[in-house]
PyMOL commands that place a pseudoatom at each C-alpha (Angstrom):
pseudoatom trace, name=CA, resn=UNK, resi=1, chain=A, elem=C, hetatm=0, pos=[16.987, -25.967, 78.175]
pseudoatom trace, name=CA, resn=UNK, resi=2, chain=A, elem=C, hetatm=0, pos=[20.389, -24.667, 79.260]
pseudoatom trace, name=CA, resn=UNK, resi=3, chain=A, elem=C, hetatm=0, pos=[20.691, -24.034, 82.998]
pseudoatom trace, name=CA, resn=UNK, resi=4, chain=A, elem=C, hetatm=0, pos=[24.476, -23.727, 83.324]
pseudoatom trace, name=CA, resn=UNK, resi=5, chain=A, elem=C, hetatm=0, pos=[26.566, -21.623, 80.923]
pseudoatom trace, name=CA, resn=UNK, resi=6, chain=A, elem=C, hetatm=0, pos=[30.314, -22.192, 81.206]
pseudoatom trace, name=CA, resn=UNK, resi=7, chain=A, elem=C, hetatm=0, pos=[33.138, -20.219, 79.617]
pseudoatom trace, name=CA, resn=UNK, resi=8, chain=A, elem=C, hetatm=0, pos=[36.591, -21.808, 79.511]
pseudoatom trace, name=CA, resn=UNK, resi=9, chain=A, elem=C, hetatm=0, pos=[39.885, -19.971, 79.839]
pseudoatom trace, name=CA, resn=UNK, resi=10, chain=A, elem=C, hetatm=0, pos=[42.863, -19.395, 82.107]
pseudoatom trace, name=CA, resn=UNK, resi=11, chain=A, elem=C, hetatm=0, pos=[42.748, -16.924, 85.018]
pseudoatom trace, name=CA, resn=UNK, resi=12, chain=A, elem=C, hetatm=0, pos=[45.189, -14.056, 85.291]
pseudoatom trace, name=CA, resn=UNK, resi=13, chain=A, elem=C, hetatm=0, pos=[45.923, -10.861, 83.386]
pseudoatom trace, name=CA, resn=UNK, resi=14, chain=A, elem=C, hetatm=0, pos=[48.656, -12.491, 81.328]
pseudoatom trace, name=CA, resn=UNK, resi=15, chain=A, elem=C, hetatm=0, pos=[46.088, -14.816, 79.732]
pseudoatom trace, name=CA, resn=UNK, resi=16, chain=A, elem=C, hetatm=0, pos=[42.986, -12.670, 79.420]
pseudoatom trace, name=CA, resn=UNK, resi=17, chain=A, elem=C, hetatm=0, pos=[43.562, -11.607, 75.794]
pseudoatom trace, name=CA, resn=UNK, resi=18, chain=A, elem=C, hetatm=0, pos=[44.917, -14.935, 74.515]
pseudoatom trace, name=CA, resn=UNK, resi=19, chain=A, elem=C, hetatm=0, pos=[43.081, -17.212, 72.079]
pseudoatom trace, name=CA, resn=UNK, resi=20, chain=A, elem=C, hetatm=0, pos=[42.577, -19.907, 74.727]
pseudoatom trace, name=CA, resn=UNK, resi=21, chain=A, elem=C, hetatm=0, pos=[40.321, -17.493, 76.628]
pseudoatom trace, name=CA, resn=UNK, resi=22, chain=A, elem=C, hetatm=0, pos=[37.656, -17.169, 73.934]
pseudoatom trace, name=CA, resn=UNK, resi=23, chain=A, elem=C, hetatm=0, pos=[35.205, -18.968, 76.214]
pseudoatom trace, name=CA, resn=UNK, resi=24, chain=A, elem=C, hetatm=0, pos=[35.818, -16.380, 78.942]
pseudoatom trace, name=CA, resn=UNK, resi=25, chain=A, elem=C, hetatm=0, pos=[35.246, -13.579, 76.415]
pseudoatom trace, name=CA, resn=UNK, resi=26, chain=A, elem=C, hetatm=0, pos=[31.863, -14.980, 75.440]
pseudoatom trace, name=CA, resn=UNK, resi=27, chain=A, elem=C, hetatm=0, pos=[30.691, -15.578, 79.008]
pseudoatom trace, name=CA, resn=UNK, resi=28, chain=A, elem=C, hetatm=0, pos=[31.662, -12.012, 79.952]
pseudoatom trace, name=CA, resn=UNK, resi=29, chain=A, elem=C, hetatm=0, pos=[29.407, -10.845, 77.102]
pseudoatom trace, name=CA, resn=UNK, resi=30, chain=A, elem=C, hetatm=0, pos=[26.599, -13.109, 78.358]
pseudoatom trace, name=CA, resn=UNK, resi=31, chain=A, elem=C, hetatm=0, pos=[26.924, -11.608, 81.846]
pseudoatom trace, name=CA, resn=UNK, resi=32, chain=A, elem=C, hetatm=0, pos=[26.663, -8.094, 80.424]
pseudoatom trace, name=CA, resn=UNK, resi=33, chain=A, elem=C, hetatm=0, pos=[23.643, -9.109, 78.349]
pseudoatom trace, name=CA, resn=UNK, resi=34, chain=A, elem=C, hetatm=0, pos=[21.889, -10.523, 81.421]
pseudoatom trace, name=CA, resn=UNK, resi=35, chain=A, elem=C, hetatm=0, pos=[22.923, -7.487, 83.507]
pseudoatom trace, name=CA, resn=UNK, resi=36, chain=A, elem=C, hetatm=0, pos=[24.756, -9.568, 86.077]
pseudoatom trace, name=CA, resn=UNK, resi=37, chain=A, elem=C, hetatm=0, pos=[28.318, -9.804, 87.387]
pseudoatom trace, name=CA, resn=UNK, resi=38, chain=A, elem=C, hetatm=0, pos=[30.569, -12.822, 87.809]
pseudoatom trace, name=CA, resn=UNK, resi=39, chain=A, elem=C, hetatm=0, pos=[32.018, -12.930, 91.328]
pseudoatom trace, name=CA, resn=UNK, resi=40, chain=A, elem=C, hetatm=0, pos=[34.598, -15.277, 92.898]
pseudoatom trace, name=CA, resn=UNK, resi=41, chain=A, elem=C, hetatm=0, pos=[33.132, -18.300, 94.675]
pseudoatom trace, name=CA, resn=UNK, resi=42, chain=A, elem=C, hetatm=0, pos=[35.656, -20.395, 96.626]
pseudoatom trace, name=CA, resn=UNK, resi=43, chain=A, elem=C, hetatm=0, pos=[33.224, -23.310, 96.902]
pseudoatom trace, name=CA, resn=UNK, resi=44, chain=A, elem=C, hetatm=0, pos=[33.467, -23.918, 93.147]
pseudoatom trace, name=CA, resn=UNK, resi=45, chain=A, elem=C, hetatm=0, pos=[36.930, -22.421, 92.500]
pseudoatom trace, name=CA, resn=UNK, resi=46, chain=A, elem=C, hetatm=0, pos=[35.281, -20.215, 89.904]
pseudoatom trace, name=CA, resn=UNK, resi=47, chain=A, elem=C, hetatm=0, pos=[33.668, -16.909, 89.124]
pseudoatom trace, name=CA, resn=UNK, resi=48, chain=A, elem=C, hetatm=0, pos=[29.926, -17.456, 89.308]
pseudoatom trace, name=CA, resn=UNK, resi=49, chain=A, elem=C, hetatm=0, pos=[26.708, -15.547, 88.683]
pseudoatom trace, name=CA, resn=UNK, resi=50, chain=A, elem=C, hetatm=0, pos=[23.120, -16.624, 89.335]
pseudoatom trace, name=CA, resn=UNK, resi=51, chain=A, elem=C, hetatm=0, pos=[20.247, -15.111, 87.397]
pseudoatom trace, name=CA, resn=UNK, resi=52, chain=A, elem=C, hetatm=0, pos=[16.542, -15.808, 87.122]
pseudoatom trace, name=CA, resn=UNK, resi=53, chain=A, elem=C, hetatm=0, pos=[15.132, -16.258, 83.607]
pseudoatom trace, name=CA, resn=UNK, resi=54, chain=A, elem=C, hetatm=0, pos=[11.448, -17.069, 83.077]
pseudoatom trace, name=CA, resn=UNK, resi=55, chain=A, elem=C, hetatm=0, pos=[11.150, -17.810, 86.782]
pseudoatom trace, name=CA, resn=UNK, resi=56, chain=A, elem=C, hetatm=0, pos=[13.994, -20.352, 86.792]
pseudoatom trace, name=CA, resn=UNK, resi=57, chain=A, elem=C, hetatm=0, pos=[17.520, -20.127, 88.170]
pseudoatom trace, name=CA, resn=UNK, resi=58, chain=A, elem=C, hetatm=0, pos=[20.401, -20.174, 85.673]
pseudoatom trace, name=CA, resn=UNK, resi=59, chain=A, elem=C, hetatm=0, pos=[24.114, -20.107, 86.438]
pseudoatom trace, name=CA, resn=UNK, resi=60, chain=A, elem=C, hetatm=0, pos=[27.119, -18.604, 84.671]
pseudoatom trace, name=CA, resn=UNK, resi=61, chain=A, elem=C, hetatm=0, pos=[30.520, -20.048, 85.531]
pseudoatom trace, name=CA, resn=UNK, resi=62, chain=A, elem=C, hetatm=0, pos=[34.172, -19.318, 84.688]
pseudoatom trace, name=CA, resn=UNK, resi=63, chain=A, elem=C, hetatm=0, pos=[36.510, -21.894, 86.275]
pseudoatom trace, name=CA, resn=UNK, resi=64, chain=A, elem=C, hetatm=0, pos=[39.542, -20.299, 87.948]
pseudoatom trace, name=CA, resn=UNK, resi=65, chain=A, elem=C, hetatm=0, pos=[41.480, -23.573, 88.169]
pseudoatom trace, name=CA, resn=UNK, resi=66, chain=A, elem=C, hetatm=0, pos=[43.419, -23.203, 84.895]
pseudoatom trace, name=CA, resn=UNK, resi=67, chain=A, elem=C, hetatm=0, pos=[42.159, -24.922, 81.798]
pseudoatom trace, name=CA, resn=UNK, resi=68, chain=A, elem=C, hetatm=0, pos=[43.194, -28.517, 82.481]
pseudoatom trace, name=CA, resn=UNK, resi=69, chain=A, elem=C, hetatm=0, pos=[41.215, -28.651, 85.752]
pseudoatom trace, name=CA, resn=UNK, resi=70, chain=A, elem=C, hetatm=0, pos=[38.044, -26.936, 84.523]
pseudoatom trace, name=CA, resn=UNK, resi=71, chain=A, elem=C, hetatm=0, pos=[35.884, -29.976, 85.242]
pseudoatom trace, name=CA, resn=UNK, resi=72, chain=A, elem=C, hetatm=0, pos=[36.268, -29.569, 88.993]
pseudoatom trace, name=CA, resn=UNK, resi=73, chain=A, elem=C, hetatm=0, pos=[34.318, -26.320, 88.936]
pseudoatom trace, name=CA, resn=UNK, resi=74, chain=A, elem=C, hetatm=0, pos=[31.753, -27.437, 86.358]
pseudoatom trace, name=CA, resn=UNK, resi=75, chain=A, elem=C, hetatm=0, pos=[30.969, -30.770, 87.997]
pseudoatom trace, name=CA, resn=UNK, resi=76, chain=A, elem=C, hetatm=0, pos=[30.942, -29.285, 91.498]
pseudoatom trace, name=CA, resn=UNK, resi=77, chain=A, elem=C, hetatm=0, pos=[28.253, -26.731, 90.691]
pseudoatom trace, name=CA, resn=UNK, resi=78, chain=A, elem=C, hetatm=0, pos=[26.286, -29.087, 88.430]
pseudoatom trace, name=CA, resn=UNK, resi=79, chain=A, elem=C, hetatm=0, pos=[26.056, -31.769, 91.096]
pseudoatom trace, name=CA, resn=UNK, resi=80, chain=A, elem=C, hetatm=0, pos=[25.121, -29.396, 93.891]
pseudoatom trace, name=CA, resn=UNK, resi=81, chain=A, elem=C, hetatm=0, pos=[22.283, -27.814, 91.911]
pseudoatom trace, name=CA, resn=UNK, resi=82, chain=A, elem=C, hetatm=0, pos=[21.311, -31.063, 90.125]
pseudoatom trace, name=CA, resn=UNK, resi=83, chain=A, elem=C, hetatm=0, pos=[22.040, -29.749, 86.625]
pseudoatom trace, name=CA, resn=UNK, resi=84, chain=A, elem=C, hetatm=0, pos=[22.137, -32.593, 84.080]
pseudoatom trace, name=CA, resn=UNK, resi=85, chain=A, elem=C, hetatm=0, pos=[24.929, -32.708, 81.468]
pseudoatom trace, name=CA, resn=UNK, resi=86, chain=A, elem=C, hetatm=0, pos=[22.349, -32.026, 78.719]
pseudoatom trace, name=CA, resn=UNK, resi=87, chain=A, elem=C, hetatm=0, pos=[21.504, -28.741, 80.513]
pseudoatom trace, name=CA, resn=UNK, resi=88, chain=A, elem=C, hetatm=0, pos=[25.106, -27.486, 80.380]
pseudoatom trace, name=CA, resn=UNK, resi=89, chain=A, elem=C, hetatm=0, pos=[26.648, -25.364, 77.609]
pseudoatom trace, name=CA, resn=UNK, resi=90, chain=A, elem=C, hetatm=0, pos=[30.447, -24.995, 77.528]
pseudoatom trace, name=CA, resn=UNK, resi=91, chain=A, elem=C, hetatm=0, pos=[31.920, -22.196, 75.378]
pseudoatom trace, name=CA, resn=UNK, resi=92, chain=A, elem=C, hetatm=0, pos=[35.511, -22.824, 74.331]
pseudoatom trace, name=CA, resn=UNK, resi=93, chain=A, elem=C, hetatm=0, pos=[38.162, -21.987, 71.738]
pseudoatom trace, name=CA, resn=UNK, resi=94, chain=A, elem=C, hetatm=0, pos=[38.219, -24.306, 68.701]
pseudoatom trace, name=CA, resn=UNK, resi=95, chain=A, elem=C, hetatm=0, pos=[41.340, -24.895, 66.610]
pseudoatom trace, name=CA, resn=UNK, resi=96, chain=A, elem=C, hetatm=0, pos=[39.445, -26.749, 63.873]
pseudoatom trace, name=CA, resn=UNK, resi=97, chain=A, elem=C, hetatm=0, pos=[37.338, -23.712, 62.966]
pseudoatom trace, name=CA, resn=UNK, resi=98, chain=A, elem=C, hetatm=0, pos=[38.707, -20.500, 61.448]
pseudoatom trace, name=CA, resn=UNK, resi=99, chain=A, elem=C, hetatm=0, pos=[38.323, -17.242, 63.326]
pseudoatom trace, name=CA, resn=UNK, resi=100, chain=A, elem=C, hetatm=0, pos=[34.887, -15.875, 62.509]
pseudoatom trace, name=CA, resn=UNK, resi=101, chain=A, elem=C, hetatm=0, pos=[33.071, -19.222, 62.668]
pseudoatom trace, name=CA, resn=UNK, resi=102, chain=A, elem=C, hetatm=0, pos=[31.180, -20.728, 65.601]
pseudoatom trace, name=CA, resn=UNK, resi=103, chain=A, elem=C, hetatm=0, pos=[29.382, -24.038, 65.909]
pseudoatom trace, name=CA, resn=UNK, resi=104, chain=A, elem=C, hetatm=0, pos=[26.909, -25.418, 68.415]
pseudoatom trace, name=CA, resn=UNK, resi=105, chain=A, elem=C, hetatm=0, pos=[27.289, -29.119, 69.154]
pseudoatom trace, name=CA, resn=UNK, resi=106, chain=A, elem=C, hetatm=0, pos=[25.761, -31.663, 71.542]
pseudoatom trace, name=CA, resn=UNK, resi=107, chain=A, elem=C, hetatm=0, pos=[28.045, -34.364, 72.916]
pseudoatom trace, name=CA, resn=UNK, resi=108, chain=A, elem=C, hetatm=0, pos=[31.034, -35.918, 71.189]
pseudoatom trace, name=CA, resn=UNK, resi=109, chain=A, elem=C, hetatm=0, pos=[34.721, -36.215, 71.962]
pseudoatom trace, name=CA, resn=UNK, resi=110, chain=A, elem=C, hetatm=0, pos=[37.066, -33.640, 73.465]
pseudoatom trace, name=CA, resn=UNK, resi=111, chain=A, elem=C, hetatm=0, pos=[39.425, -33.548, 70.414]
pseudoatom trace, name=CA, resn=UNK, resi=112, chain=A, elem=C, hetatm=0, pos=[42.427, -33.053, 72.694]
pseudoatom trace, name=CA, resn=UNK, resi=113, chain=A, elem=C, hetatm=0, pos=[41.062, -29.880, 74.342]
pseudoatom trace, name=CA, resn=UNK, resi=114, chain=A, elem=C, hetatm=0, pos=[42.317, -30.053, 77.928]
pseudoatom trace, name=CA, resn=UNK, resi=115, chain=A, elem=C, hetatm=0, pos=[39.354, -28.174, 79.377]
pseudoatom trace, name=CA, resn=UNK, resi=116, chain=A, elem=C, hetatm=0, pos=[36.824, -30.473, 77.722]
pseudoatom trace, name=CA, resn=UNK, resi=117, chain=A, elem=C, hetatm=0, pos=[38.912, -33.517, 78.639]
pseudoatom trace, name=CA, resn=UNK, resi=118, chain=A, elem=C, hetatm=0, pos=[38.626, -32.693, 82.350]
pseudoatom trace, name=CA, resn=UNK, resi=119, chain=A, elem=C, hetatm=0, pos=[34.931, -31.843, 82.101]
pseudoatom trace, name=CA, resn=UNK, resi=120, chain=A, elem=C, hetatm=0, pos=[34.355, -35.267, 80.489]
pseudoatom trace, name=CA, resn=UNK, resi=121, chain=A, elem=C, hetatm=0, pos=[36.211, -36.943, 83.358]
pseudoatom trace, name=CA, resn=UNK, resi=122, chain=A, elem=C, hetatm=0, pos=[34.585, -34.986, 86.181]
pseudoatom trace, name=CA, resn=UNK, resi=123, chain=A, elem=C, hetatm=0, pos=[31.024, -35.156, 84.848]
pseudoatom trace, name=CA, resn=UNK, resi=124, chain=A, elem=C, hetatm=0, pos=[31.452, -38.770, 83.799]
pseudoatom trace, name=CA, resn=UNK, resi=125, chain=A, elem=C, hetatm=0, pos=[29.624, -37.906, 80.581]
pseudoatom trace, name=CA, resn=UNK, resi=126, chain=A, elem=C, hetatm=0, pos=[30.300, -36.207, 77.243]
pseudoatom trace, name=CA, resn=UNK, resi=127, chain=A, elem=C, hetatm=0, pos=[26.614, -35.378, 76.769]
pseudoatom trace, name=CA, resn=UNK, resi=128, chain=A, elem=C, hetatm=0, pos=[26.781, -31.624, 77.334]
pseudoatom trace, name=CA, resn=UNK, resi=129, chain=A, elem=C, hetatm=0, pos=[26.455, -28.857, 74.744]
pseudoatom trace, name=CA, resn=UNK, resi=130, chain=A, elem=C, hetatm=0, pos=[29.494, -27.027, 73.380]
pseudoatom trace, name=CA, resn=UNK, resi=131, chain=A, elem=C, hetatm=0, pos=[29.781, -23.626, 71.754]
pseudoatom trace, name=CA, resn=UNK, resi=132, chain=A, elem=C, hetatm=0, pos=[32.894, -23.968, 69.591]
pseudoatom trace, name=CA, resn=UNK, resi=133, chain=A, elem=C, hetatm=0, pos=[34.445, -20.547, 68.918]
pseudoatom trace, name=CA, resn=UNK, resi=134, chain=A, elem=C, hetatm=0, pos=[36.893, -20.741, 66.008]
pseudoatom trace, name=CA, resn=UNK, resi=135, chain=A, elem=C, hetatm=0, pos=[40.409, -19.397, 66.584]
pseudoatom trace, name=CA, resn=UNK, resi=136, chain=A, elem=C, hetatm=0, pos=[42.082, -21.037, 63.576]
pseudoatom trace, name=CA, resn=UNK, resi=137, chain=A, elem=C, hetatm=0, pos=[45.039, -23.433, 63.506]
pseudoatom trace, name=CA, resn=UNK, resi=138, chain=A, elem=C, hetatm=0, pos=[48.726, -22.465, 63.211]
pseudoatom trace, name=CA, resn=UNK, resi=139, chain=A, elem=C, hetatm=0, pos=[49.218, -25.174, 60.572]
pseudoatom trace, name=CA, resn=UNK, resi=140, chain=A, elem=C, hetatm=0, pos=[51.737, -27.157, 62.594]
pseudoatom trace, name=CA, resn=UNK, resi=141, chain=A, elem=C, hetatm=0, pos=[50.711, -29.359, 65.520]
pseudoatom trace, name=CA, resn=UNK, resi=142, chain=A, elem=C, hetatm=0, pos=[53.977, -28.539, 67.301]
pseudoatom trace, name=CA, resn=UNK, resi=143, chain=A, elem=C, hetatm=0, pos=[52.973, -24.854, 67.421]
pseudoatom trace, name=CA, resn=UNK, resi=144, chain=A, elem=C, hetatm=0, pos=[49.488, -25.355, 68.903]
pseudoatom trace, name=CA, resn=UNK, resi=145, chain=A, elem=C, hetatm=0, pos=[50.484, -24.806, 72.555]
pseudoatom trace, name=CA, resn=UNK, resi=146, chain=A, elem=C, hetatm=0, pos=[52.110, -21.442, 71.857]
pseudoatom trace, name=CA, resn=UNK, resi=147, chain=A, elem=C, hetatm=0, pos=[49.364, -20.467, 69.370]
pseudoatom trace, name=CA, resn=UNK, resi=148, chain=A, elem=C, hetatm=0, pos=[46.505, -20.749, 71.870]
pseudoatom trace, name=CA, resn=UNK, resi=149, chain=A, elem=C, hetatm=0, pos=[48.463, -18.811, 74.486]
pseudoatom trace, name=CA, resn=UNK, resi=150, chain=A, elem=C, hetatm=0, pos=[49.177, -15.862, 72.178]
pseudoatom trace, name=CA, resn=UNK, resi=151, chain=A, elem=C, hetatm=0, pos=[46.957, -12.899, 71.409]
pseudoatom trace, name=CA, resn=UNK, resi=152, chain=A, elem=C, hetatm=0, pos=[45.200, -12.938, 68.041]
pseudoatom trace, name=CA, resn=UNK, resi=153, chain=A, elem=C, hetatm=0, pos=[45.799, -10.173, 65.547]
pseudoatom trace, name=CA, resn=UNK, resi=154, chain=A, elem=C, hetatm=0, pos=[43.327, -7.292, 65.479]
pseudoatom trace, name=CA, resn=UNK, resi=155, chain=A, elem=C, hetatm=0, pos=[41.620, -8.754, 62.405]
pseudoatom trace, name=CA, resn=UNK, resi=156, chain=A, elem=C, hetatm=0, pos=[41.368, -12.213, 64.007]
pseudoatom trace, name=CA, resn=UNK, resi=157, chain=A, elem=C, hetatm=0, pos=[39.945, -10.772, 67.225]
pseudoatom trace, name=CA, resn=UNK, resi=158, chain=A, elem=C, hetatm=0, pos=[37.336, -8.839, 65.231]
pseudoatom trace, name=CA, resn=UNK, resi=159, chain=A, elem=C, hetatm=0, pos=[36.371, -12.046, 63.403]
pseudoatom trace, name=CA, resn=UNK, resi=160, chain=A, elem=C, hetatm=0, pos=[36.053, -13.960, 66.688]
pseudoatom trace, name=CA, resn=UNK, resi=161, chain=A, elem=C, hetatm=0, pos=[33.968, -11.107, 68.074]
pseudoatom trace, name=CA, resn=UNK, resi=162, chain=A, elem=C, hetatm=0, pos=[31.618, -11.337, 65.102]
pseudoatom trace, name=CA, resn=UNK, resi=163, chain=A, elem=C, hetatm=0, pos=[31.082, -15.057, 65.762]
pseudoatom trace, name=CA, resn=UNK, resi=164, chain=A, elem=C, hetatm=0, pos=[30.530, -14.398, 69.462]
pseudoatom trace, name=CA, resn=UNK, resi=165, chain=A, elem=C, hetatm=0, pos=[27.932, -11.749, 68.633]
pseudoatom trace, name=CA, resn=UNK, resi=166, chain=A, elem=C, hetatm=0, pos=[25.996, -14.283, 66.555]
pseudoatom trace, name=CA, resn=UNK, resi=167, chain=A, elem=C, hetatm=0, pos=[26.177, -16.769, 69.404]
pseudoatom trace, name=CA, resn=UNK, resi=168, chain=A, elem=C, hetatm=0, pos=[25.006, -14.096, 71.828]
pseudoatom trace, name=CA, resn=UNK, resi=169, chain=A, elem=C, hetatm=0, pos=[21.959, -13.447, 69.641]
pseudoatom trace, name=CA, resn=UNK, resi=170, chain=A, elem=C, hetatm=0, pos=[21.024, -17.108, 70.247]
pseudoatom trace, name=CA, resn=UNK, resi=171, chain=A, elem=C, hetatm=0, pos=[21.112, -16.731, 74.046]
pseudoatom trace, name=CA, resn=UNK, resi=172, chain=A, elem=C, hetatm=0, pos=[17.318, -16.383, 74.531]
pseudoatom trace, name=CA, resn=UNK, resi=173, chain=A, elem=C, hetatm=0, pos=[16.760, -19.566, 72.512]
pseudoatom trace, name=CA, resn=UNK, resi=174, chain=A, elem=C, hetatm=0, pos=[19.463, -21.435, 74.444]
pseudoatom trace, name=CA, resn=UNK, resi=175, chain=A, elem=C, hetatm=0, pos=[17.887, -20.503, 77.754]
pseudoatom trace, name=CA, resn=UNK, resi=176, chain=A, elem=C, hetatm=0, pos=[14.433, -21.372, 76.421]
pseudoatom trace, name=CA, resn=UNK, resi=177, chain=A, elem=C, hetatm=0, pos=[15.606, -24.737, 75.134]
pseudoatom trace, name=CA, resn=UNK, resi=178, chain=A, elem=C, hetatm=0, pos=[14.980, -24.075, 71.447]
pseudoatom trace, name=CA, resn=UNK, resi=179, chain=A, elem=C, hetatm=0, pos=[18.278, -25.622, 70.398]
pseudoatom trace, name=CA, resn=UNK, resi=180, chain=A, elem=C, hetatm=0, pos=[17.296, -25.948, 66.728]
pseudoatom trace, name=CA, resn=UNK, resi=181, chain=A, elem=C, hetatm=0, pos=[16.724, -22.199, 66.369]
pseudoatom trace, name=CA, resn=UNK, resi=182, chain=A, elem=C, hetatm=0, pos=[19.817, -21.424, 68.461]
pseudoatom trace, name=CA, resn=UNK, resi=183, chain=A, elem=C, hetatm=0, pos=[21.905, -23.633, 66.177]
pseudoatom trace, name=CA, resn=UNK, resi=184, chain=A, elem=C, hetatm=0, pos=[20.555, -21.871, 63.100]
pseudoatom trace, name=CA, resn=UNK, resi=185, chain=A, elem=C, hetatm=0, pos=[21.469, -18.457, 64.506]
pseudoatom trace, name=CA, resn=UNK, resi=186, chain=A, elem=C, hetatm=0, pos=[24.965, -19.545, 65.573]
pseudoatom trace, name=CA, resn=UNK, resi=187, chain=A, elem=C, hetatm=0, pos=[25.778, -21.294, 62.292]
pseudoatom trace, name=CA, resn=UNK, resi=188, chain=A, elem=C, hetatm=0, pos=[24.473, -18.567, 59.984]
pseudoatom trace, name=CA, resn=UNK, resi=189, chain=A, elem=C, hetatm=0, pos=[27.258, -16.255, 58.902]
pseudoatom trace, name=CA, resn=UNK, resi=190, chain=A, elem=C, hetatm=0, pos=[26.607, -12.564, 58.748]
pseudoatom trace, name=CA, resn=UNK, resi=191, chain=A, elem=C, hetatm=0, pos=[25.770, -11.428, 55.203]
pseudoatom trace, name=CA, resn=UNK, resi=192, chain=A, elem=C, hetatm=0, pos=[28.673, -9.790, 53.385]
pseudoatom trace, name=CA, resn=UNK, resi=193, chain=A, elem=C, hetatm=0, pos=[28.750, -6.043, 53.463]
pseudoatom trace, name=CA, resn=UNK, resi=194, chain=A, elem=C, hetatm=0, pos=[27.737, -4.506, 50.132]
pseudoatom trace, name=CA, resn=UNK, resi=195, chain=A, elem=C, hetatm=0, pos=[30.560, -2.861, 48.253]
pseudoatom trace, name=CA, resn=UNK, resi=196, chain=A, elem=C, hetatm=0, pos=[30.276, 0.918, 48.085]
pseudoatom trace, name=CA, resn=UNK, resi=197, chain=A, elem=C, hetatm=0, pos=[29.333, 2.200, 44.636]
pseudoatom trace, name=CA, resn=UNK, resi=198, chain=A, elem=C, hetatm=0, pos=[32.189, 3.423, 42.509]
pseudoatom trace, name=CA, resn=UNK, resi=199, chain=A, elem=C, hetatm=0, pos=[32.321, 7.199, 42.155]
pseudoatom trace, name=CA, resn=UNK, resi=200, chain=A, elem=C, hetatm=0, pos=[31.306, 8.450, 38.709]
pseudoatom trace, name=CA, resn=UNK, resi=201, chain=A, elem=C, hetatm=0, pos=[34.128, 9.159, 36.335]
pseudoatom trace, name=CA, resn=UNK, resi=202, chain=A, elem=C, hetatm=0, pos=[34.806, 12.869, 35.762]
pseudoatom trace, name=CA, resn=UNK, resi=203, chain=A, elem=C, hetatm=0, pos=[33.888, 14.101, 32.300]
pseudoatom trace, name=CA, resn=UNK, resi=204, chain=A, elem=C, hetatm=0, pos=[36.673, 13.890, 29.790]
pseudoatom trace, name=CA, resn=UNK, resi=205, chain=A, elem=C, hetatm=0, pos=[38.407, 17.166, 29.104]
pseudoatom trace, name=CA, resn=UNK, resi=206, chain=A, elem=C, hetatm=0, pos=[38.318, 18.442, 25.549]
pseudoatom trace, name=CA, resn=UNK, resi=207, chain=A, elem=C, hetatm=0, pos=[41.003, 20.711, 24.160]
pseudoatom trace, name=CA, resn=UNK, resi=208, chain=A, elem=C, hetatm=0, pos=[40.032, 24.333, 24.074]
pseudoatom trace, name=CA, resn=UNK, resi=209, chain=A, elem=C, hetatm=0, pos=[39.189, 25.680, 20.647]
pseudoatom trace, name=CA, resn=UNK, resi=210, chain=A, elem=C, hetatm=0, pos=[41.751, 28.035, 19.169]
for i in range(1, 210): cmd.bond("trace and resi %d" % i, "trace and resi %d" % (i + 1))
show_as sticks, trace
zoom trace
């Protein structure tokens, strides 16, 4: 059962549409789905919302510390409300997946992601769930820093949105604790759109009789 949903990103208008903020995008969609609003909370250096689902409190959190200090917010709230790492889901941008793909994963390494790195350190455990939202890779490791801090193209953003929509459809199962069904929904790609039928050919013209 997921009790704390976290979206990773960088605060500020200059970052809000960049690839690194995919986690923020998804958590904003979760807040809309649950009809709640994220509000600043100085105690956790984050935007936070509290909702009740099936009679139990759940929290939504967007750290406002910049990406590399995200763990301060996550660990602070988790410890205060006694949320175990296995009850936390962190949504974040993923270089190793193309735009349009999303994967749900429990535990593992941080793969160099600065937000996950700090969450590992602050929680003292890697055993939390991750929602990996593909943003693609620039193809050159030296270009990664600028890639994640740039806006995706319109087509890329639409592909990321499609993956986020699938992940959002799994929200009830995540909150219920049915992680197997949630994983199936997140990992299943949308079926391809059928091609429109070709218009019939016009009848061939025949020369007029003389």
